[in-house]
C-alpha positions in Angstrom: 112.0 96.2 68.7 110.9 94.2 65.6 113.3 96.3 63.5 116.2 95.2 65.8 115.1 91.6 65.5 115.1 91.9 61.7 118.7 93.3 61.9 119.7 90.3 64.0 118.2 87.9 61.5 120.1 89.6 58.7 123.4 89.1 60.5 122.8 85.6 61.7 121.2 83.8 58.8 121.1 80.0 58.9 121.3 80.0 62.7 118.7 78.7 65.2 117.7 81.9 66.9 115.6 82.1 70.1 114.5 85.4 71.4 113.9 85.5 75.2 111.4 87.9 76.7 110.7 88.6 80.3 107.3 87.9 81.7 106.8 91.4 83.0 104.8 93.9 81.0 102.2 91.5 79.7 100.4 93.6 77.0 103.7 94.9 75.5 105.2 91.4 75.8 102.2 89.8 74.1 102.4 92.1 71.1 106.2 91.7 70.9 105.9 87.9 71.1 103.4 87.8 68.3 105.4 90.1 66.0 108.5 88.1 66.5 106.7 84.8 65.9 105.3 86.4 62.6 109.0 86.7 61.5 109.5 82.9 62.0 111.6 83.2 65.1 111.2 81.0 68.2 110.3 82.9 71.4 110.8 81.8 75.0 109.2 83.6 78.0 111.5 83.9 81.0 110.6 84.5 84.6 112.3 87.8 85.1 112.2 87.8 88.9 115.5 89.0 90.3 117.0 90.0 86.9 117.1 93.7 87.7 120.0 94.7 89.9 119.7 97.4 92.5 121.7 100.3 91.2 120.8 103.1 93.6 120.1 106.5 92.3 122.2 108.4 90.0 122.8 109.4 86.4 121.6 106.7 84.0 121.0 104.1 86.8 117.6 103.0 85.4 119.1 102.6 81.9 122.0 100.6 83.1 119.7 98.4 85.3 117.5 97.7 82.3 120.5 96.7 80.2 121.8 94.3 82.9 118.3 92.9 83.3 118.1 92.2 79.5 121.4 90.4 79.6 120.3 88.3 82.6 117.0 87.5 80.8 118.9 86.4 77.7 120.9 84.0 79.8 118.0 82.2 81.4 116.2 79.3 79.9 112.5 80.0 79.4 109.4 78.3 78.1 108.8 78.2 74.3 105.6 79.9 73.4 103.2 80.2 70.5 100.8 83.0 69.4 99.4 85.0 72.3 95.9 86.5 72.9 95.8 90.2 73.6 
């Protein structure tokens, strides 16, 4: 994920960028938050409750659900955070 953030930063230089992260997987989220903050990018943590749609079962349903959840998280206002303790 940090590689993706670096690519975004390369393409959007001079812009105020905020990365929003869901409050789910705490250990992974903490590590991700800290690595993004090390790049000098602001991070907001978003309550991700209700962001994952019910897709039923089927081919790629989990992947599509995760993509939709990520889009929903990106659209929600979160709380700006600083360095996190693991």
